[in-house]
C-alpha positions in Angstrom: 30.3 72.1 4.5 31.2 70.2 7.8 27.6 69.7 7.7 27.4 68.0 4.5 30.1 65.3 5.1 27.7 63.7 8.0 25.0 63.9 5.5 26.7 62.1 2.7 28.1 59.3 5.3 24.5 59.2 6.7 23.5 58.6 2.8 26.1 55.8 1.9 25.2 54.0 4.9 21.4 54.3 4.3 22.0 52.9 0.6 24.5 50.3 2.2 21.8 49.3 4.4 19.1 49.7 1.8 21.4 47.5 -0.9 21.8 44.8 2.0 17.9 44.8 2.6 17.4 44.5 -1.4 20.1 41.9 -1.5 18.4 39.8 1.6 14.9 40.4 -0.2 16.4 39.0 -3.3 17.8 36.1 -1.6 14.5 35.5 0.3 12.6 35.6 -2.7 14.9 33.2 -4.5 14.6 30.7 -1.8 10.8 30.9 -1.7 10.7 30.5 -5.7 13.3 27.3 -5.2 10.9 26.0 -2.4 7.9 26.3 -4.8 9.8 24.6 -7.2 10.7 21.7 -5.3 7.1 21.5 -4.0 5.6 21.7 -7.6 8.2 18.9 -8.7 7.3 16.9 -5.6 3.9 17.2 -6.1 4.3 16.1 -9.9 6.2 13.2 -9.2 3.5 12.1 -6.3 0.6 12.6 -9.2 2.7 10.5 -11.6 3.2 7.8 -8.9 -0.4 8.0 -8.2 -1.3 7.6 -12.1 0.9 4.6 -12.1 -0.3 2.9 -9.3 -3.8 3.4 -10.7 -2.8 2.2 -14.0 -1.4 -0.9 -12.7 -4.5 -1.7 -10.2 -6.6 -1.0 -13.5 -4.4 -3.5 -15.4 -4.6 -6.1 -12.6 -8.6 -5.6 -12.5 -9.0 -5.9 -16.1 -6.9 -9.2 -15.8 -9.8 -10.4 -13.5 -13.0 -9.5 -15.6 -12.9 -12.4 -17.8 -12.8 -14.7 -15.1 -14.9 -12.9 -12.9 -17.7 -12.8 -15.7 -16.8 -16.5 -16.4 -17.7 -17.3 -12.8 -20.9 -15.3 -12.8 -22.0 -17.1 -16.0 -21.4 -20.3 -14.0 -23.3 -19.3 -10.9 -26.2 -18.4 -13.3 -25.8 -21.8 -15.2 -25.5 -23.9 -12.2 -27.7 -23.1 -9.3 -27.2 -26.4 -7.8 -24.2 -28.9 -7.1 -25.4 -31.1 -9.7 -25.5 -28.2 -12.5 -22.2 -26.8 -11.2 -20.6 -30.4 -11.5 -22.2 -31.0 -15.2 -21.0 -27.6 -16.3 -17.7 -28.0 -15.1 -16.8 -31.4 -16.5 -18.4 -30.3 -20.0 -17.1 -26.8 -20.0 -13.2 -27.5 -19.4 -10.6 -29.9 -21.0 -9.2 -31.3 -17.9 -10.8 -31.3 -14.4 -9.8 -32.6 -11.1 -12.1 -32.6 -8.4 -9.5 -32.2 -5.3 -8.7 -31.4 -1.7 -5.9 -29.2 -1.3 -4.5 -31.3 1.7 -5.2 -34.9 0.1 -1.7 -36.4 -0.8 -3.5 -38.4 -4.0 -4.8 -35.1 -5.4 -1.4 -33.7 -5.3 -0.1 -36.7 -7.3 -2.6 -36.4 -9.9 -2.0 -32.6 -10.4 1.8 -33.4 -10.5 1.3 -35.9 -13.1 -1.0 -33.5 -15.4 1.6 -30.6 -14.6 4.7 -32.9 -15.6 2.4 -33.3 -19.1 2.3 -29.6 -19.4 -1.5 -29.7 -18.8 -3.4 -26.9 -17.0 -6.7 -28.4 -15.6 -9.2 -26.8 -13.8 -8.9 -27.9 -10.3 -12.0 -27.6 -7.9 -10.8 -27.9 -4.5 -13.5 -29.1 -2.6 -12.2 -28.3 0.9 -12.0 -24.6 -0.1 -15.8 -24.3 -1.0 -19.0 -24.1 1.0 -20.7 -26.7 -1.4 -17.9 -29.1 -1.5 -19.9 -31.8 0.4 -22.7 -31.5 -2.2 -20.4 -31.8 -4.7 -18.9 -35.1 -3.4 -22.5 -36.3 -3.4 -23.0 -35.3 -6.7 -19.8 -36.9 -7.7 -21.3 -40.2 -5.7 -24.1 -40.2 -7.9 -22.2 -39.6 -11.4 -19.5 -41.9 -10.9 -20.0 -44.0 -8.3 -17.2 -42.4 -5.8 -17.0 -39.8 -3.4 -13.2 -39.7 -2.7 -10.9 -37.3 -4.3 -9.4 -36.9 -6.8 -11.6 -37.3 -9.3 -10.2 -36.7 -12.9 -12.3 -35.7 -16.1 -10.5 -35.5 -19.5 -12.7 -34.1 -22.3 -16.0 -34.8 -20.5 -14.8 -38.6 -19.7 -14.2 -39.7 -16.1 -10.9 -41.0 -15.9 -11.0 -42.0 -11.9 -8.6 -41.3 -9.0 -4.6 -40.8 -8.9 -4.3 -44.6 -9.4 -6.4 -44.8 -12.5 -4.9 -41.5 -13.8 -1.4 -43.1 -13.8 -2.7 -46.5 -15.2 -4.1 -44.4 -18.2 -0.9 -42.5 -18.5 0.8 -45.8 -18.5 -1.3 -47.6 -21.1 -1.6 -44.5 -23.3 -5.3 -44.3 -23.0 -4.5 -40.6 -21.3 -2.4 -39.5 -24.3 -5.3 -40.3 -26.6 -7.9 -38.6 -24.8 -5.9 -35.7 -24.6 -5.0 -35.8 -28.2 -8.6 -35.8 -29.0 -9.4 -32.1 -28.5 
């Protein structure tokens, strides 16, 4: 009988070892499952963020499509500076031919902004054909200077002319005649 006790003791120790190994394996498996779950969640969040970024980019791009189509149409309709000037003047309610650094142009833009008007502004210093456009303006209205303001296809003039037409009420009449 003495020999069966050590066997039972060995069995119990073996069972304890097996139980600890089993618990360790269960814990390792659980950790692995938790890691997989966290990775899946992280991947899902990243995919959702990428989809959101793509949607934002798409919305921003779609906002530009009409403008790009309009610009493409303008480019086809006016292969020359003269065609461009005519197209811009007669296709827009208010147009300012301007230079971004010109204080008189800034003044004309401010006057129209104060009237809550949104003119199409053609910044000649930012265009490759700016000089050609100024040549066309010289031919059309007798002036090469900026700004040159047009309302409903009618030439108003420069910054001083715009101010005068505002004071006289003529500008308001032109703006009212849509």
